[in-house]
N, C-alpha and C positions, 0 to 999 in steps of 0.2 A: 353599538358604541364605536365611535371613532377612536382608534388606538393612538395614544401619544407616541410619536416617533419622528421628531423634527428632521426634515431632510432638506433637499435643495432642488428647486425646480429646474435650474440649468442642467444639473447632472441628470435629472429625469429625462429631459428632452434629448440630451446626447445619447442616452441609453436607448430611447425609442427610435432615434435615427439609425443607430447601429442595428436595431431589430429589422428595420426595413431593408437595410443593406444585406443582412444575413438571409432574409426571406428571398430576395432576388438571386443571391448566390446559390441557395439551395435549389431553386428552380433550374438554374443553369446547370448545376452539378448533376442533378438527377437526369436531365436530358442527355448529358454526356456519358454518365456512368451506366444508366439503365435505359438505353434507347428502345430495347425490345418491349419494355413495360409501358412506355409512354403512349397514351392514347393517340389515335390518329388526329383528333381534333386539336390536340396540343401542338402537334407538328405543323398543322396547316395554318393555325392562327396564333402564333407565339405572342404577338402584341396584345391580343385580347386576353390571353392567359395571364400575362404580366399585369395588365390593367386590373383584371378581376382579383388577382392575388393581392395586390396592394390595397384595393378598396376593401377587401375582406379583412386585411390587417388593420385598417383604420377602425373598423367596427370592433375587432378583437382588442385593440389597444384601448379603446374607450371603456371596454368592460374589464380588462385584466392587464392594464399597463404594468410595467416593471415597478417593483418596490425596493430594489436594492439600494436606492439612494437614502432610504430611511436608516436611522442609526441603530435602532434595536430591532433586529430582524433575524429569524432563525433559519436554519437549513431547510426545515420542513415548509416554512412559509414561502421561501424562494422557489423550491421545487414544485410545490402545489400551484403557485402562481404561473410558472412557466408552462406547466402541463395544461392548465386551463387556457392560456393564451394560444399555444400551438394548436390544440385540438379545436378551439373555437374558430380560429382563422381557417383551418382546413375544412371545418363543417360549413362555414358560411361560403367559402370558395366553392365547395362541392355543390351547394344548393344553387348558387348563381350559374354555374356551368351546366347543371341539369336543366335549368330553365331556358338557357339560350342555345343549347345543343341537344341533339338526339343521338350523339355518339355513345359508344360503350367503353368499358374498361376504366371508367373513372374511379370507382370505389376502391379497387385494389391499389391503384396508383396514388390516390389521395391518402390512403392509410399509411403507405410507405413514406409519403411526403410529410405527413403529420409526425411520424416517429422521428424522421431525420431532423425536422425543424425543432422538435422538442429537445433532442439530444444536443444539437449544436447550440441552441439558445441557452440551454442549461450550462453547458461548458463556458459559453460567453459570459453568463451571469457571474460565475465564480471568478473568471478572469477580471471582469469589471469590478467585482466586490474586492478582489485583492488589490487592484490598482487604486481604488478609492480609499482602501484602508491605508495603503502606503502614503497616499496624498495627505490624508488626515494626520498621520503620524509625523509628516514633515511640516505640519502647521496649517495646512489649507482646510477650508470648509469647516472651521471650528465654531463651536457654540459656547459662549461664555455664560456661566451659570452662577446664580446667587441663591442661597437658602436663607429663609427667615423663620426662626423658631428653634426650640431645643427639644422637640419631640423625637423619640427614637425612629419614627417613620422617615425622618430626613436621612438617617444613616442607611436605611434600606435602599432609598433611591440613589444615594451617593455610591454605595457599593455596586449597584447595577451600572452606573455611569462609568466607573473606573475599571471594572473587571475586564473590559475589552478596550484597550487604548485606541483601536481603529474606529470606534464610534465617534470620536472627534469632540468630546466634551472637555472643557477646561473650567473646573470649579474654582471660583474666586475665593469662596469662604462662606461664612454664615453670620448673620446678625441675630443676637438673642440676649435677653437679660441674664440667662443662665448658660453655663457651659453644657455641651452635650455629654451625656454619660458614655464612657467607653469610646470617646471620639478619637479616630486615628490622627496622628501628628500632622498629616498632610492637609487635613480639613481644618482650617484656621478660623477662630472666632475673630471677626473683624471689628466687632463692637456691639453695643446694646441697641435697643429699639430707639432710644433717644438720639443716639448718633445717626442711626438710619434716617430718622425724621429730619435731622439737620442736613444730611446729604440730599434728601429729596427736596428740601427747601432751597437748595443751592448755596448753602453756607460756605463762603470762600475761605474761612479759617481752618477748615478740615484739610489734612495733608493730601497732597496730590495723588498718592497711591490709592487711598480710599475713594477719592472722587473718581478716579479712572475705573475702579472696580464697578461702581454703579453706572457710570456713564457708558461703559463698554458692554454692559450686561445685555445678553440676548434673551435670556429666560430667567424667571424668578419663581422659585418654589416656596410657598408659604405654608407653614403648619403651626398656626396659632389657635388658641382656644376660641370658642364662639363668644366668650365673655369679652374678647378683644375685637368685636365686630367693627368698631369704628376704625381701629388701626388697619384691619384687613381691607376695608373699603378705601382707606387712604392709600394703601400700597397698590391696590388695583387701579385706582385713578392715576397714580403716578406712572404705572406700567403702560396704561392706555395712552397717556400723553407723551410717552417717550419710546413708543414702538418696542416695548418689551413684552414678551409672551408671559402671561401670569398663569400659574397652576396652583390650585389649593390641594394639599395632601390631607386625606383623612387621618386623624390622630390615631396613635397606637396606644391601647390601654394595657399597661404592663407589658407582657410578652405577646399580647393578642393584637395582631395587625388587622385592621378593617380592610376588607377587599370588597368595597361596595359596588354593587351592580344595579343599574336602574331596572325597575319593573313597573307595570301599570296595574293598579287595582281599580278596575273600571276606567275612569278618566283621571284618577289621582296618581301622580308619580310617587314612588317610594323606592327604597333601596334594600337590597338583601346583601348579606355578607359573603354569600357564596353561590355561584352558578356554575355547575359542572357541564362541560360539553356533552357528557353522556346522559344528561337530563333531556336532551333532544331525541325524540323517538327515532328520527332518521339515523342518527349516530349509533343508537343502541341496536337498531336492526343491522346496520353495517358491521358492527363489532361482533354481534352474535352470529351472523351469517358466516363471517370469516372464521370464528371459533369452531363452528360446526364442520365447515369444509376442511379446515386445517387439521382438526382433531380426528375427523373421520379418515383422512388420508394417512395421518400419522399412525393411527391404530392398525390400519391395513398393512402398512409398510413394516411396522415393528412387530406385528404378531408372530412371524416366524422366529424372532429372537427371544420371545418370552420364555419358551420351554428351556432354551439354553441357559438363560439368566437364572431361571428357577432351579435348574439342576445344580449350577455352581453354588447358589446360595445354600441349598440343601446339603451339599457336600462339605461346605465350610462351616455351617452353623445350624444346629438342630432348631426346629421351630417352623412357623409359617413362612411362606414365600413373601406374602404381602404384609406390610405394616399399615394398620388402620388406626387413625387417631382423630378424636374430636377436635375441630378447629373452628375459629370464628370466621364467618363468611359475611356476605353482603347484609347490611342493616343489622349487624350483630347476631345473625342467626347461626346456630351451630350446625356443622355438617361433618360427615366422615371423609377425611382426606386419605387417599391411597398412595402408597409408595412401595417400591421394592425394599424389603427389610435389609438394612445395611449394618445393623448392630445385633449382637447377641441379645436374646430375650432378657430384659432387665426390669426392675421395679421403678426405675427413675425415668422411664421413657416419656412420661407426661409432665415432668417437672424440670429436668436438666437439659440444657442445650448441648449439642455435640461440640467437643473441644478438639484442638489440633491433634493431641496425642491421646485421644479418648480410648481407654482400654476396652470399652464396650464394642468398638468397631472390629470387624474381622477384615481380612486382607482384601477380598473382592468388594466388600461393602465400602471400604475406604476408596477404592478405585471408582466405584459407582458414584460416590458423593462428589469426587473431584470432577467428574465428567458429566454430572447431572443425569446419569442413566437411572438413578433411583427415583427420579421424578416422572419417568415415562408413564406409569399407571394413572397419573393425574389427568391424562388426556381423556380417561373415562369420566373423571369428575367434570371436565369441560362439557362432554357430551350430555351429562346429566343436568347441567345448568348450575352446578355448585360453584364452578370456577370459570375463569377465562384464560386464554393463552397468556395475556399480559395483564398485570394488575399488581396491587400490593400483595406481598407474600402472606398467606394465612398463618397466624400465630396460634400456638396451642392455647387452650382456655386459661391455663394458669398464668401465662404471660399477658394475656389480654386483661385479666383481673389486676395483675401487679402493675403493669405499665399504664393501664387506663387511669389509675389513681396517681401516677407519678409524673406523667408527661402531658402537658397541655395539648389539646386537640388530637390526642392519640386516636380517639374513636372516629374521627373524621375519615380515616383511611378505610372505614367500612361502608362508605357511601357508594362503592362500586364492588363488583365481584373480585375476589382475590385471584391472583394469577399464578401460573406455573413459573413464570419469570416476571421481573418487574424493573422499573427504572432505578430503584435503589440498588438492586443486585448488580446491574451493569455499570454503575457509577462508583463502585468501590465499597459498598456497604452490604456485603454478603457474609454469611457465616455467623460465628459466635459474636455476641455483643457483651464484651467483658465489662464495659463501663457504660454508665447511663447516657453519656453524650453520644455514643455510637447509635443507640436506639433512637435518640432524639433526631439525629441526622437522617436516619432511615425513615422515620415518620415524616420529617420535613420533605423528603424526596417523594414519598408516597402521596402526600397531599399535593405537591407540585404536579405530579402526574395526573391526578384526578382533575385538577383545575386547568390543566393545559393539554388534555388528551387530544390526539389526532390519529388518524389511521396511519399516516406516515411515521409518526412517533412509535406506534406499535411495531411497524415493520423494522424500524431502526433498532429497537430493543431486541426483537427476535434475531436479527442478524448478529448483534453483539453477543447474544446468548449462544448462538450456534458457533461463533468463533471461540467462545469459552470452552466448548467441548474439545476443540482442537488444541487450544492453548489454555489449559486450566488456570483459573483465578487462584492467586496465592492464598486467598481467604476461603477457598473451597475445601472444607473438611467437615 
């Protein structure tokens, strides 16, 4: 699917031009800084090298040109794109040079060149993104947006547009026969559908402010019911005739937002409400391979500390060293989750969450919980295949039963393996959930992770978790 993210072709071309400038500067810089690494053929034929490098960049740009000009783009998307661009350019350049030359020393130099090109282009991307953001904040490269309809799906899109002012969206308002429920004050109702029809017909009696709103619109998002198909076609025809991009939003049923993805059943197109990146076998192999390598290394490195931790636990609290509890795993299956015991043995372990001043905790157990040390045995769960390094945190069976009946889409979080750490935990929703809304937010973030998984996202969550060991989260208890 082509992702919606309206950008600007002029900005795209400027960024590509800057990439070619950086490419040539990196070649010059390496020849000056690392002359001993530079292959003899590079020194003898510099013009050929620059020509081949720029031709290779043309091919690389065709495959992986910059995407920072797009309005809704993530850190992971930018980094991944730059990585592909730099190494594709270096690989194509290496192949060309091997064909036209029989010299040696190419591979080591090209690897260094690819790393340098990647790092400098990545730094350039964020500088460009910053400048573009400031430009849009100043009023440049703006997109004027109109909404039609009163479905809650409109509010979801609106919130995405305004959460980052640097994306450059200016929402004019919405036309609808009914007011949007829980509509923020800044999103104004401009009129009903009859008024919209008059504006589309060019009625001169309508005030100038409303005429300007529709005359200056760049994009229109429509969320009307299928019963109003004639009105939808009328709006599409108007957009086509006035160079306005039209988008139809799937309706939201109650609190259930459709996230429709196209699939083919033979030759017949159909839609599914969820497609997880980890349903792709390549992504699953990548994630599982990383889990095995990371967990194996972690177990080897942490093994000498296990006896020390076990001794302290025994000295401070009688009972077993490890705490084993049944928890809900992938596809709703039950598994034994391992932890270092951080509480005195008690009858409420399978029912009550840990609280801030929980009397069940002993001193070292409290320290372990704050620094995540109590989770270390879960690396064995990862090796067994019950868990992953990153994923939704596994809940005790009692909570799965309770919250599964209270929170819409709660069980969706079990579409992937639970994790030692997760997106919800590093975004402020760790620890005790005193109120229902806290668990709802946690579930929302778990589902977002499942629907937006990437390897770079996992690395980002791991980094934030590691930082949490150094600077403990205030909710870690």
